[in-house]
C-alpha positions as CSV (number, residue, x, y, z in Angstrom):
1,L,16.8,-9.8,12.8
2,S,16.2,-9.0,16.4
3,V,14.7,-5.6,17.5
4,K,18.2,-4.6,18.7
5,E,19.8,-5.4,15.4
6,V,17.1,-3.5,13.4
7,L,17.5,-0.4,15.7
8,C,21.2,-0.5,15.1
9,I,20.6,-0.4,11.4
10,V,18.1,2.4,11.7
11,R,20.4,4.6,13.8
12,A,23.2,4.1,11.3
13,A,20.9,5.0,8.4
14,T,19.6,8.2,10.1
15,R,23.2,9.3,10.4
16,L,23.5,9.0,6.6
17,G,20.4,11.2,6.2
18,I,17.8,8.4,5.7
19,K,14.6,9.3,7.4
20,H,11.8,7.1,6.0
21,F,11.7,3.4,6.9
22,R,9.6,0.5,5.6
23,L,9.3,-2.9,7.3
24,T,8.7,-5.5,4.7
25,G,9.6,-9.1,4.0
26,G,8.6,-11.9,3.6
27,E,5.7,-11.2,5.9
28,P,6.7,-8.7,8.7
29,L,3.6,-9.5,10.8
30,L,5.2,-12.9,11.5
31,H,7.9,-11.2,13.5
32,P,7.2,-11.9,17.2
33,Q,8.2,-8.4,18.3
34,L,7.0,-6.3,15.4
35,D,4.9,-3.9,17.5
36,E,7.8,-3.2,19.8
37,M,10.1,-2.7,16.8
38,V,7.9,0.0,15.4
39,L,7.6,1.7,18.8
40,Q,11.4,1.8,19.3
41,I,12.1,2.9,15.7
42,K,9.7,5.8,16.1
43,K,11.7,7.0,19.1
44,I,15.0,7.3,17.2
45,P,15.9,11.0,16.5
46,G,15.8,11.7,12.8
47,V,13.1,9.1,11.9
48,S,10.3,10.8,10.0
49,S,8.1,7.8,9.2
50,V,7.8,4.1,9.6
51,S,5.6,2.1,7.2
52,L,4.7,-1.5,6.7
53,T,4.1,-3.8,3.7
54,T,2.0,-6.8,4.4
55,N,-0.4,-9.4,2.9
56,A,-2.8,-8.4,5.7
57,V,-3.7,-12.0,6.7
58,L,-2.7,-11.2,10.3
59,L,-3.4,-7.5,10.2
60,A,-6.6,-7.6,12.2
61,Q,-4.7,-9.0,15.2
62,H,-2.1,-6.3,15.0
63,A,-3.8,-3.1,13.8
64,K,-4.6,-1.6,17.2
65,W,-1.1,-2.3,18.5
66,L,0.6,-0.9,15.4
67,K,-1.5,2.3,15.7
68,E,-0.5,2.7,19.3
69,A,3.1,2.0,18.4
70,G,3.0,4.9,15.9
71,I,2.9,3.3,12.5
72,D,2.5,5.9,9.8
73,S,1.0,3.9,6.9
74,I,0.5,0.3,5.8
75,N,0.7,-1.0,2.2
76,V,-1.4,-4.1,1.6
77,S,-0.5,-6.4,-1.3
78,L,-3.8,-7.6,-2.8
79,D,-4.0,-8.7,-6.4
80,T,-7.6,-9.7,-6.6
81,I,-10.9,-9.5,-4.6
82,D,-12.2,-12.7,-6.1
83,A,-12.0,-15.5,-3.5
84,S,-11.3,-18.3,-6.0
85,E,-8.7,-16.2,-7.8
86,Y,-7.1,-15.2,-4.5
87,E,-6.8,-18.9,-3.5
88,R,-5.3,-19.8,-6.9
89,I,-2.6,-17.1,-6.6
90,T,-1.7,-17.6,-2.9
91,K,-2.7,-21.2,-2.4
92,K,-4.6,-20.2,0.7
93,P,-8.4,-19.5,1.1
94,L,-7.7,-16.4,3.3
95,L,-9.3,-13.5,1.4
96,E,-11.8,-12.8,4.2
97,E,-9.0,-12.5,6.7
98,V,-7.3,-10.0,4.5
99,K,-10.5,-7.9,4.2
100,H,-10.9,-8.0,8.0
101,G,-7.3,-6.8,8.3
102,I,-7.8,-3.9,5.9
103,N,-11.0,-2.9,7.7
104,A,-9.3,-3.1,11.1
105,A,-6.5,-0.8,10.1
106,I,-8.8,1.8,8.6
107,E,-11.0,1.7,11.7
108,C,-7.9,2.4,13.8
109,G,-7.1,5.4,11.7
110,I,-4.1,4.0,9.9
111,R,-3.4,5.3,6.4
112,V,-3.8,2.3,4.1
113,K,-2.7,1.8,0.5
114,I,-3.6,-1.2,-1.7
115,N,-0.9,-2.5,-4.0
116,V,-1.9,-4.6,-7.0
117,V,0.6,-6.4,-9.3
118,L,-0.7,-6.1,-12.9
119,T,-1.3,-9.3,-14.9
120,P,-3.6,-10.0,-17.9
121,Q,-6.2,-11.4,-15.4
122,T,-6.2,-8.3,-13.1
123,D,-9.7,-6.9,-12.7
124,V,-8.9,-3.2,-12.5
125,V,-12.5,-2.1,-12.2
126,A,-13.4,-4.5,-9.4
127,L,-10.4,-3.7,-7.3
128,T,-10.8,0.1,-7.8
129,R,-14.5,-0.1,-6.8
130,Y,-13.6,-2.1,-3.7
131,V,-10.9,0.3,-2.7
132,A,-13.0,3.4,-3.4
133,K,-15.6,2.1,-0.9
134,K,-12.7,2.0,1.7
135,G,-11.6,5.5,0.8
136,T,-7.9,4.5,0.4
137,D,-5.4,4.8,-2.3
138,I,-4.8,2.0,-4.8
139,R,-1.6,1.5,-6.8
140,F,-1.1,-0.8,-9.8
141,I,2.4,-2.1,-10.2
142,E,3.8,-3.3,-13.5
143,M,5.8,-6.5,-13.4
144,M,9.5,-6.0,-14.2
145,P,10.1,-6.8,-17.9
146,V,11.8,-10.1,-17.3
147,G,10.4,-13.6,-17.4
148,E,6.6,-13.5,-17.3
149,G,6.7,-9.7,-17.0
150,H,8.4,-9.6,-20.4
151,T,5.8,-11.7,-22.2
152,N,2.4,-11.1,-20.5
153,G,1.5,-8.3,-22.9
154,V,0.1,-5.9,-20.2
155,E,0.3,-2.2,-21.1
156,P,0.0,-0.6,-17.6
157,Y,-1.2,2.9,-18.7
158,K,-3.8,1.5,-21.1
159,K,-5.0,-1.3,-18.8
160,V,-5.4,1.0,-15.7
161,I,-5.9,4.6,-16.8
162,G,-7.5,3.8,-20.1
163,T,-10.0,1.4,-18.5
164,L,-10.9,3.7,-15.6
165,S,-11.2,6.8,-17.8
166,K,-14.2,5.2,-19.5
167,L,-16.0,4.9,-16.2
168,Y,-14.8,7.9,-14.2
169,G,-13.8,10.5,-16.7
170,E,-10.5,11.8,-18.0
171,P,-8.0,11.9,-15.1
172,C,-5.6,14.6,-13.9
173,R,-2.1,13.5,-13.1
174,I,-1.0,15.1,-9.8
175,N,2.5,16.2,-8.8
176,T,3.7,14.0,-6.0
177,E,7.1,15.6,-5.5
178,K,5.6,17.8,-2.7
179,T,3.1,17.0,0.0
180,K,-0.4,16.9,-1.3
181,E,-3.6,18.0,0.2
182,I,-6.4,15.5,-0.4
183,N,-10.0,16.4,0.1
184,S,-12.5,13.7,0.9
185,G,-15.9,15.0,2.0
186,N,-15.1,17.1,5.1
187,D,-11.8,15.3,5.6
188,K,-8.8,17.4,4.6
189,R,-5.5,15.6,4.9
190,E,-2.0,16.3,3.8
191,I,-0.5,13.2,2.2
192,P,3.3,12.9,1.9
193,D,4.5,10.8,-1.0
194,N,7.9,9.1,-0.6
195,G,7.4,6.4,-3.3
196,P,7.7,5.9,-7.0
197,A,4.0,6.0,-8.0
198,E,2.5,8.4,-10.5
199,Y,-0.9,9.4,-9.1
200,Y,-4.1,10.2,-11.0
201,I,-7.4,11.8,-9.8
202,F,-10.5,10.9,-11.8
203,P,-13.5,13.4,-11.8
204,E,-16.0,10.7,-10.6
205,L,-13.7,8.8,-8.3
206,G,-12.9,9.9,-4.8
207,I,-9.5,8.2,-4.4
208,R,-6.1,8.5,-5.9
209,V,-5.0,5.8,-8.4
210,G,-1.3,5.2,-8.6
211,L,0.7,3.6,-11.4
212,I,4.1,2.2,-10.8
213,Q,5.8,1.3,-14.1
214,A,9.0,-0.7,-14.4
């Protein structure tokens, strides 16, 4: 879609009361006018937020421009931080580019969340430790119960919350129906939640861990 076509859709949506928008794909960073698209969407009356979902391979090149355009948050799809496993999943040896993209977005002051699709091979601890060092949220997503997702035997709560509880203490589930105030050192931020995740706070872990079940 062209920028003009996207803006037409957004204007129609705002008239129906829709106010939160997410650019996804495919890979939205491949769109040649993505930064301009974000800028123009943010100017439309009634738009409260514009977010992006990306594999982050090209994010380092776009982070500064997206910040200047007014992007509100970026979700990065990242199922492993092991280079060989990443290449097996994606067929590309591009994990370092992804990490550079995540770092660039955080350095620009963009709110980043990491999305992980749960499989039997998912290293919940390694991913959580990596994300904790970045100070961002992480969300583990259950496969829909069809095809592989119906037979892989993953129990999301047990695999994520059960595993992390052994390392970081029993968690507290937080109410995400309202805007939440998150404290991180001297940083006090209000975080709106417009998505389907159930979030947990662990006593010895300074980030939110989200669980999205089918």
